[in-house]
N, C-alpha and C positions, 0 to 999 in steps of 0.2 A: 434699500436693495430688496428687503423682504416684501415690501408693498408692491414693488414693480414685478417681482416674481409671481406674487399672488394675482396681480392684474392679468398677466399673460396666461397664467394657468386657467383663470376663469374665462378668458377670451377664446383660447384655443383648445383646451382639454375638455372634451365633452363626455368622456367615459371615466368612471371611477371604479376602483377595485372594491367589490362588495363582499367577496368571500374567496378564501383560498384553502385548499385541502390536499392531502396526499391520498385520501381514502376515496376510491372510485365510487363506492356506494353512496357516500355523502354527496359527492359531486353530482351524481344523477338525481339524487333526492332534491338537491337545491335547484337544479335545472327544471325539474318537474314543478316545484313550488312557484318558480318564476313564470313558467309557461301557464300554469293554472290561474295566475293573477294577471296575465296579459302583459308581462314586463319583458321588453326586449333586452337581450344581453349579448355580449361578446365573450369569447373564451380564449384563453391562452394556455397551452399545455407545455410544460417543460419536462422533458424526459432526461433522466440522469442514469448513467451506468447501463449495464446490460449490453455490452459491446459484443464483438465477434467471439470473445472467449467464453461466452455463455453465462457470464455473471448475472446475478439478479440486479436489475435496476429498479427504479421507481419513477413515478411521475408526480409532478406538482400541477394542480389544476387551479387556474386563476379565473374568476368570473367577474366580468365588468358589466355595469349598467350605466345607462345615460344618467348624467348628474342630476337631471330634473326628476328622476324616479328613484333616487337613492333611498329616501325615506320609505316609500312604498315597498321597495325591494327588501329593506331590512325588516320591515313588518312581516312580509311574506316568508322570509327565511327563518326568522327567529320566533315567530308567534303563530305559524301555521301548524295545524294538526296533521296535514297531509303532505 
């Protein structure tokens, strides 16, 4: 079963989660690092709370890269000075 699941994942899933944060500054820093290294990415933002009652909510930012560039993306994210 596991091997079949991995087969379909490799066949159909082209994007992998490379970074996740609740900090907007870190989010924009990571996007800048990916852009500076020519790495294409997709983003997904999940907003929680902060409804009509005026409560404070927060967002979770997920950054995905193409699975063929995952190593280059990790290098840019974790070892870049800028």
